[in-house]
MDAnalysis code that builds the backbone (N, CA, C; Angstrom):
import MDAnalysis as mda
import numpy as np

u = mda.Universe.empty(486, n_residues=162, atom_resindex=np.repeat(np.arange(162), 3), trajectory=True)
u.add_TopologyAttr("name", ["N", "CA", "C"] * 162)
u.add_TopologyAttr("resid", np.arange(1, 163))
u.add_TopologyAttr("resname", ["MET", "GLN", "LYS", "MET", "VAL", "LEU", "MET", "PHE", "LEU", "SER", "GLY", "CYS", "LEU", "LEU", "VAL", "PRO", "ALA", "ILE", "SER", "LEU", "ALA", "ASP", "ALA", "GLY", "GLU", "GLU", "VAL", "GLY", "PRO", "GLU", "LEU", "ALA", "TYR", "VAL", "LEU", "SER", "TRP", "ARG", "LEU", "GLY", "PRO", "GLU", "THR", "VAL", "GLU", "GLU", "THR", "CYS", "ARG", "THR", "LEU", "ASP", "PRO", "ASP", "GLY", "ALA", "GLU", "VAL", "ARG", "LYS", "LYS", "SER", "LEU", "ASN", "ALA", "TRP", "LEU", "GLU", "LYS", "ASN", "ASP", "ALA", "LEU", "ILE", "LYS", "GLU", "VAL", "ASP", "ALA", "ARG", "VAL", "ALA", "GLU", "VAL", "ALA", "PRO", "LEU", "ALA", "TYR", "GLY", "THR", "PRO", "PRO", "GLY", "VAL", "ASP", "LEU", "VAL", "GLU", "GLU", "LEU", "HIS", "GLY", "GLN", "VAL", "LYS", "GLN", "ILE", "LEU", "LEU", "GLU", "PRO", "MET", "PHE", "LEU", "LYS", "LYS", "THR", "PRO", "GLU", "GLU", "ARG", "THR", "ALA", "VAL", "CYS", "ARG", "LYS", "GLU", "ALA", "ASP", "PRO", "VAL", "SER", "SER", "ARG", "TRP", "ASN", "SER", "ASP", "GLY", "THR", "PRO", "GLN", "VAL", "PRO", "LYS", "ALA", "LEU", "ALA", "ALA", "LEU", "ASN", "ASP", "TRP", "LYS", "VAL", "LYS", "GLN", "THR", "ALA", "LYS"])
u.atoms.positions = np.array([
    [60.397, 58.124, 160.124],
    [60.991, 59.197, 159.343],
    [59.957, 60.285, 159.063],
    [58.744, 59.887, 158.618],
    [57.726, 60.873, 158.298],
    [57.352, 61.668, 159.537],
    [57.280, 61.002, 160.691],
    [56.929, 61.685, 161.929],
    [57.990, 62.730, 162.275],
    [59.277, 62.383, 162.092],
    [60.354, 63.315, 162.379],
    [60.267, 64.534, 161.458],
    [60.027, 64.296, 160.192],
    [59.915, 65.399, 159.241],
    [58.747, 66.296, 159.611],
    [57.618, 65.707, 159.999],
    [56.448, 66.508, 160.359],
    [56.695, 67.342, 161.600],
    [57.376, 66.767, 162.595],
    [57.692, 67.545, 163.798],
    [58.600, 68.709, 163.423],
    [59.564, 68.463, 162.560],
    [60.463, 69.503, 162.116],
    [59.697, 70.563, 161.332],
    [58.825, 70.117, 160.440],
    [58.041, 71.043, 159.639],
    [57.155, 71.926, 160.488],
    [56.496, 71.336, 161.470],
    [55.538, 72.108, 162.250],
    [56.202, 73.255, 163.002],
    [57.465, 73.127, 163.295],
    [58.175, 74.200, 163.966],
    [58.844, 75.170, 163.021],
    [58.802, 74.904, 161.724],
    [59.584, 75.691, 160.773],
    [58.778, 76.299, 159.642],
    [57.488, 76.375, 159.754],
    [56.696, 76.894, 158.649],
    [56.746, 78.418, 158.596],
    [57.936, 78.928, 158.457],
    [58.094, 80.368, 158.317],
    [59.181, 80.672, 157.318],
    [58.856, 81.475, 156.379],
    [59.815, 82.005, 155.435],
    [60.121, 83.411, 155.921],
    [61.325, 83.936, 155.690],
    [61.594, 85.294, 156.167],
    [60.538, 86.317, 155.770],
    [59.895, 86.110, 154.638],
    [58.886, 87.073, 154.197],
    [57.567, 86.931, 154.942],
    [57.434, 85.891, 155.754],
    [56.193, 85.635, 156.468],
    [56.449, 85.783, 157.957],
    [55.631, 86.586, 158.614],
    [55.803, 86.707, 160.058],
    [54.768, 85.837, 160.755],
    [55.181, 85.188, 161.812],
    [54.309, 84.272, 162.536],
    [53.361, 85.050, 163.429],
    [52.095, 84.826, 163.220],
    [51.094, 85.343, 164.141],
    [50.855, 84.260, 165.189],
    [50.228, 84.615, 166.290],
    [49.947, 83.610, 167.315],
    [49.182, 82.433, 166.727],
    [48.305, 82.711, 165.780],
    [47.489, 81.663, 165.180],
    [48.334, 80.652, 164.422],
    [49.452, 81.072, 163.872],
    [50.311, 80.155, 163.131],
    [50.804, 79.006, 163.975],
    [51.024, 79.273, 165.243],
    [51.453, 78.209, 166.146],
    [50.342, 77.191, 166.365],
    [49.102, 77.640, 166.330],
    [47.972, 76.742, 166.535],
    [47.759, 75.799, 165.358],
    [47.941, 76.281, 164.153],
    [47.634, 75.476, 162.962],
    [48.882, 74.983, 162.235],
    [50.049, 75.366, 162.701],
    [51.288, 74.954, 162.046],
    [51.429, 73.454, 161.857],
    [51.173, 72.646, 162.895],
    [51.308, 71.192, 162.713],
    [50.368, 70.623, 161.650],
    [49.137, 71.102, 161.622],
    [48.187, 70.605, 160.616],
    [48.584, 71.061, 159.215],
    [48.978, 72.324, 159.094],
    [49.451, 72.797, 157.783],
    [50.674, 72.001, 157.335],
    [51.578, 71.752, 158.265],
    [52.779, 70.981, 157.939],
    [52.410, 69.587, 157.453],
    [51.466, 68.965, 158.124],
    [51.095, 67.608, 157.743],
    [50.482, 67.571, 156.348],
    [49.490, 68.409, 156.113],
    [48.814, 68.342, 154.812],
    [49.741, 68.766, 153.681],
    [50.592, 69.750, 153.931],
    [51.512, 70.184, 152.878],
    [52.616, 69.163, 152.618],
    [53.086, 68.486, 153.643],
    [54.118, 67.481, 153.405],
    [53.543, 66.308, 152.618],
    [52.316, 65.912, 152.922],
    [51.672, 64.850, 152.140],
    [51.447, 65.315, 150.709],
    [50.955, 66.533, 150.561],
    [50.614, 67.084, 149.245],
    [51.839, 67.272, 148.357],
    [52.936, 67.768, 148.928],
    [54.101, 68.155, 148.131],
    [55.201, 67.102, 148.083],
    [55.183, 66.144, 148.985],
    [56.253, 65.154, 149.036],
    [56.500, 64.409, 147.737],
    [55.482, 63.786, 147.146],
    [55.727, 63.024, 145.923],
    [56.277, 63.858, 144.766],
    [55.706, 65.022, 144.520],
    [56.211, 65.808, 143.390],
    [57.597, 66.387, 143.676],
    [57.888, 66.671, 144.934],
    [59.208, 67.177, 145.299],
    [60.276, 66.121, 145.045],
    [59.989, 64.895, 145.433],
    [60.939, 63.804, 145.201],
    [61.096, 63.549, 143.701],
    [59.996, 63.522, 142.997],
    [60.066, 63.274, 141.545],
    [60.905, 64.348, 140.853],
    [60.677, 65.604, 141.183],
    [61.435, 66.705, 140.576],
    [62.921, 66.604, 140.895],
    [63.227, 66.361, 142.154],
    [64.614, 66.327, 142.608],
    [65.378, 65.154, 142.016],
    [64.714, 64.029, 141.898],
    [65.393, 62.811, 141.457],
    [65.581, 62.728, 139.939],
    [64.949, 63.595, 139.179],
    [65.106, 63.540, 137.712],
    [66.570, 63.565, 137.299],
    [67.336, 64.461, 137.882],
    [68.746, 64.582, 137.491],
    [69.652, 63.637, 138.267],
    [69.247, 63.270, 139.487],
    [70.090, 62.396, 140.299],
    [70.036, 60.942, 139.834],
    [68.911, 60.530, 139.289],
    [68.736, 59.162, 138.800],
    [67.876, 59.183, 137.536],
    [68.475, 59.600, 136.414],
    [67.704, 59.692, 135.169],
    [67.108, 58.355, 134.729],
    [67.758, 57.250, 135.072],
    [67.240, 55.941, 134.664],
    [65.889, 55.624, 135.297],
    [65.631, 56.151, 136.466],
    [64.356, 55.895, 137.147],
    [63.327, 56.988, 136.946],
    [63.661, 58.002, 136.154],
    [62.779, 59.161, 135.991],
    [61.409, 58.784, 135.432],
    [61.377, 57.903, 134.461],
    [60.095, 57.540, 133.846],
    [59.191, 56.821, 134.849],
    [59.759, 55.907, 135.617],
    [58.970, 55.183, 136.626],
    [58.432, 56.153, 137.674],
    [59.294, 57.055, 138.144],
    [58.836, 58.026, 139.153],
    [57.762, 58.941, 138.577],
    [57.921, 59.384, 137.339],
    [56.930, 60.272, 136.717],
    [55.580, 59.555, 136.591],
    [55.603, 58.306, 136.143],
    [54.355, 57.533, 136.037],
    [53.741, 57.318, 137.418],
    [54.583, 57.034, 138.396],
    [54.090, 56.834, 139.765],
    [53.485, 58.120, 140.307],
    [54.142, 59.252, 140.052],
    [53.605, 60.538, 140.490],
    [52.265, 60.818, 139.817],
    [52.199, 60.616, 138.516],
    [50.940, 60.876, 137.804],
    [49.811, 59.996, 138.321],
    [50.102, 58.735, 138.615],
    [49.086, 57.837, 139.176],
    [48.665, 58.327, 140.561],
    [49.644, 58.768, 141.377],
    [49.339, 59.281, 142.714],
    [48.467, 60.533, 142.616],
    [48.827, 61.442, 141.710],
    [48.050, 62.675, 141.534],
    [46.616, 62.368, 141.104],
    [46.477, 61.436, 140.185],
    [45.143, 61.077, 139.704],
    [44.322, 60.412, 140.809],
    [44.937, 59.478, 141.514],
    [44.232, 58.746, 142.572],
    [43.800, 59.682, 143.703],
    [44.585, 60.701, 143.988],
    [44.332, 61.589, 145.124],
    [43.820, 62.965, 144.715],
    [43.327, 63.087, 143.496],
    [42.925, 64.386, 142.960],
    [41.959, 65.140, 143.871],
    [40.934, 64.491, 144.338],
    [39.932, 65.184, 145.167],
    [40.538, 65.670, 146.483],
    [41.332, 64.824, 147.118],
    [41.934, 65.214, 148.399],
    [42.990, 66.307, 148.191],
    [43.721, 66.230, 147.104],
    [44.709, 67.275, 146.787],
    [44.015, 68.627, 146.614],
    [42.904, 68.635, 145.899],
    [42.151, 69.888, 145.709],
    [41.641, 70.418, 147.048],
    [41.220, 69.514, 147.916],
    [40.747, 69.933, 149.237],
    [41.894, 70.518, 150.061],
    [43.057, 69.881, 150.008],
    [44.232, 70.394, 150.723],
    [44.589, 71.782, 150.194],
    [44.662, 71.925, 148.880],
    [45.028, 73.215, 148.292],
    [44.045, 74.312, 148.690],
    [42.764, 73.985, 148.654],
    [41.746, 74.982, 149.011],
    [41.837, 75.356, 150.494],
    [42.009, 74.373, 151.370],
    [42.061, 74.643, 152.806],
    [43.299, 75.447, 153.169],
    [44.429, 75.117, 152.572],
    [45.651, 75.878, 152.841],
    [45.463, 77.327, 152.386],
    [44.851, 77.517, 151.232],
    [44.619, 78.872, 150.718],
    [43.676, 79.665, 151.625],
    [42.757, 78.975, 152.302],
    [41.830, 79.644, 153.216],
    [42.475, 79.951, 154.568],
    [43.227, 78.996, 155.090],
    [43.720, 79.086, 156.462],
    [45.014, 79.889, 156.579],
    [45.933, 79.682, 155.657],
    [47.254, 80.315, 155.771],
    [47.165, 81.837, 155.945],
    [46.355, 82.539, 155.146],
    [46.286, 83.995, 155.348],
    [45.715, 84.405, 156.705],
    [44.877, 83.560, 157.290],
    [44.336, 83.863, 158.621],
    [45.374, 83.625, 159.715],
    [46.290, 82.682, 159.446],
    [47.251, 82.279, 160.472],
    [48.545, 83.074, 160.436],
    [48.937, 83.528, 159.267],
    [50.240, 84.180, 159.114],
    [50.070, 85.571, 158.531],
    [50.784, 86.528, 159.105],
    [50.819, 87.862, 158.529],
    [51.720, 87.836, 157.292],
    [51.280, 88.453, 156.241],
    [52.030, 88.421, 154.999],
    [52.208, 89.830, 154.454],
    [53.437, 90.216, 154.128],
    [53.648, 91.531, 153.527],
    [52.978, 91.627, 152.157],
    [52.628, 92.837, 151.738],
    [52.035, 93.004, 150.413],
    [52.962, 92.464, 149.323],
    [52.364, 91.879, 148.313],
    [53.133, 91.384, 147.175],
    [53.716, 89.998, 147.370],
    [53.486, 89.369, 148.516],
    [54.007, 88.028, 148.776],
    [52.865, 87.023, 148.609],
    [53.090, 86.006, 147.803],
    [52.119, 84.924, 147.659],
    [52.391, 83.927, 148.775],
    [51.586, 83.984, 149.809],
    [51.805, 83.185, 151.010],
    [51.823, 81.687, 150.712],
    [50.877, 81.212, 149.933],
    [50.810, 79.780, 149.636],
    [52.053, 79.344, 148.870],
    [52.470, 80.139, 147.921],
    [53.687, 79.824, 147.165],
    [54.909, 79.792, 148.084],
    [54.996, 80.732, 149.003],
    [56.102, 80.765, 149.963],
    [56.092, 79.517, 150.850],
    [54.911, 79.157, 151.344],
    [54.803, 77.963, 152.172],
    [55.185, 76.703, 151.389],
    [54.718, 76.610, 150.158],
    [55.072, 75.459, 149.317],
    [56.583, 75.366, 149.140],
    [57.212, 76.476, 148.833],
    [58.658, 76.470, 148.639],
    [59.406, 76.058, 149.889],
    [58.965, 76.566, 151.013],
    [59.648, 76.226, 152.261],
    [59.431, 74.762, 152.623],
    [58.228, 74.268, 152.485],
    [57.952, 72.872, 152.810],
    [58.758, 71.951, 151.908],
    [58.845, 72.278, 150.624],
    [59.639, 71.452, 149.705],
    [61.097, 71.388, 150.162],
    [61.648, 72.511, 150.549],
    [63.043, 72.518, 151.009],
    [63.204, 71.688, 152.274],
    [62.279, 71.838, 153.195],
    [62.361, 71.096, 154.451],
    [62.201, 69.597, 154.204],
    [61.338, 69.225, 153.267],
    [61.168, 67.808, 152.940],
    [62.452, 67.199, 152.383],
    [63.195, 67.981, 151.624],
    [64.405, 67.459, 150.990],
    [65.575, 67.323, 151.953],
    [65.598, 68.122, 152.995],
    [66.750, 68.113, 153.907],
    [67.080, 66.742, 154.473],
    [66.121, 66.019, 155.072],
    [66.510, 64.718, 155.639],
    [66.867, 63.677, 154.576],
    [66.381, 63.877, 153.362],
    [66.661, 62.910, 152.301],
    [68.024, 63.114, 151.654],
    [68.459, 64.378, 151.564],
    [69.644, 64.669, 150.769],
    [70.736, 65.462, 151.477],
    [70.399, 66.177, 152.540],
    [71.384, 66.997, 153.223],
    [72.479, 66.133, 153.835],
    [73.688, 66.548, 153.673],
    [74.858, 65.866, 154.237],
    [75.018, 64.435, 153.722],
    [74.551, 64.193, 152.529],
    [74.723, 62.874, 151.917],
    [75.647, 63.003, 150.716],
    [76.342, 61.938, 150.460],
    [77.234, 61.916, 149.300],
    [76.387, 61.824, 148.031],
    [76.974, 62.149, 146.891],
    [76.226, 61.988, 145.634],
    [75.720, 60.552, 145.442],
    [76.513, 59.588, 145.850],
    [76.102, 58.187, 145.714],
    [74.891, 57.886, 146.606],
    [74.885, 58.426, 147.818],
    [73.761, 58.212, 148.724],
    [72.500, 58.885, 148.190],
    [72.648, 60.053, 147.604],
    [71.498, 60.750, 147.023],
    [70.917, 59.946, 145.871],
    [71.792, 59.421, 145.038],
    [71.334, 58.598, 143.926],
    [70.630, 57.350, 144.431],
    [71.151, 56.758, 145.491],
    [70.527, 55.559, 146.075],
    [69.120, 55.863, 146.584],
    [68.944, 57.026, 147.190],
    [67.615, 57.429, 147.653],
    [66.660, 57.487, 146.461],
    [67.119, 58.092, 145.380],
    [66.272, 58.235, 144.200],
    [65.982, 56.881, 143.552],
    [66.957, 56.006, 143.539],
    [66.726, 54.666, 142.973],
    [65.659, 53.927, 143.776],
    [65.706, 54.098, 145.080],
    [64.692, 53.467, 145.938],
    [63.297, 54.011, 145.602],
    [63.228, 55.292, 145.300],
    [61.941, 55.922, 144.975],
    [61.460, 55.579, 143.568],
    [62.262, 54.880, 142.788],
    [61.858, 54.462, 141.445],
    [61.071, 53.155, 141.486],
    [60.615, 52.788, 142.651],
    [59.814, 51.578, 142.824],
    [58.346, 51.998, 142.928],
    [57.503, 51.586, 141.982],
    [56.107, 52.030, 142.003],
    [55.311, 51.532, 143.216],
    [55.835, 50.557, 143.948],
    [55.122, 50.107, 145.149],
    [55.596, 50.842, 146.400],
    [56.496, 51.804, 146.233],
    [56.955, 52.616, 147.357],
    [55.756, 53.278, 148.038],
    [55.821, 53.380, 149.345],
    [54.715, 54.007, 150.084],
    [54.488, 55.452, 149.641],
    [55.519, 56.117, 149.157],
    [55.364, 57.503, 148.697],
    [54.319, 57.589, 147.584],
    [54.305, 56.620, 146.703],
    [53.404, 56.657, 145.547],
    [52.056, 55.997, 145.840],
    [51.906, 55.442, 147.025],
    [50.679, 54.721, 147.339],
    [49.932, 55.279, 148.538],
    [50.403, 56.366, 149.100],
    [49.733, 56.965, 150.252],
    [48.486, 57.710, 149.798],
    [47.377, 57.395, 150.438],
    [46.151, 58.135, 150.142],
    [45.847, 59.165, 151.235],
    [46.778, 59.301, 152.170],
    [46.647, 60.324, 153.203],
    [45.726, 59.992, 154.345],
    [45.056, 58.854, 154.285],
    [44.108, 58.530, 155.345],
    [44.799, 57.798, 156.485],
    [44.359, 58.030, 157.670],
    [43.316, 58.959, 158.102],
    [43.854, 60.343, 158.466],
    [45.180, 60.520, 158.413],
    [45.788, 61.739, 158.940],
    [45.407, 63.015, 158.178],
    [45.445, 62.982, 156.853],
    [45.168, 64.204, 156.089],
    [43.728, 64.666, 156.306],
    [42.722, 63.794, 156.197],
    [41.360, 64.264, 156.479],
    [41.188, 64.799, 157.903],
    [41.853, 64.177, 158.878],
    [41.770, 64.678, 160.258],
    [42.390, 66.073, 160.369],
    [43.543, 66.261, 159.731],
    [44.198, 67.570, 159.764],
    [43.351, 68.615, 159.045],
    [42.736, 68.233, 157.933],
    [41.860, 69.166, 157.211],
    [40.661, 69.566, 158.067],
    [40.106, 68.602, 158.790],
    [38.972, 68.905, 159.668],
    [39.394, 69.866, 160.781],
    [40.578, 69.639, 161.347],
    [41.080, 70.541, 162.392],
    [41.315, 71.937, 161.834],
    [41.849, 72.026, 160.628],
    [42.063, 73.338, 159.998],
    [40.729, 74.029, 159.738],
    [39.735, 73.277, 159.312],
    [38.423, 73.859, 159.066],
    [37.801, 74.354, 160.367],
    [37.902, 73.558, 161.422],
    [37.361, 73.983, 162.721],
    [38.022, 75.277, 163.176],
    [39.339, 75.352, 163.022],
    [40.071, 76.552, 163.410],
    [39.619, 77.753, 162.579],
    [39.465, 77.535, 161.257],
    [39.035, 78.615, 160.362],
    [37.651, 79.131, 160.758],
    [36.745, 78.227, 161.057],
    [35.382, 78.616, 161.459],
    [35.435, 79.479, 162.722],
    [36.244, 79.074, 163.696],
    [36.383, 79.857, 164.928],
    [36.952, 81.242, 164.638],
    [37.925, 81.305, 163.748],
    [38.555, 82.597, 163.431],
    [37.604, 83.522, 162.704],
    [36.832, 82.984, 161.777],
    [35.924, 83.837, 161.012],
    [34.690, 84.230, 161.813],
    [34.422, 83.503, 162.919],
    [33.273, 83.845, 163.772],
    [33.608, 84.976, 164.743],
    [34.897, 85.282, 164.886],
    [35.307, 86.332, 165.839],
    [34.888, 87.696, 165.366],
])
């Protein structure tokens, strides 16, 4: 499932306000990977609050534990995305590129979980995520996130050396 979402994300990291530069195609898969890892847990927690209020406390505690455990890597992801995204994508004045990318990735992450599902199926998804041993709350991103960050850094170095 995660692989399918990442393939979908890597081809869709464009908001209408953002135009794709050639470089965006080069770094899109890595940006998609790090952003899906970074935003997935909080996106699910936010979405499931109203769909399954009974599990909200467990998901919130699980999210907070995940955020604390992955704090250093999350900061690295946020910093790298902020460095690379403006080099890869043309952005009109007044548009916060990182915010746009975050919003789009969150929407794309939710589609396979909730799109075309009945209210009961959506609630079932959220109930499943109310388990603190769920892989969503226990992923430390290794080895994929550090590898993607290294690839993004290599690309950034090449771009800034031009």
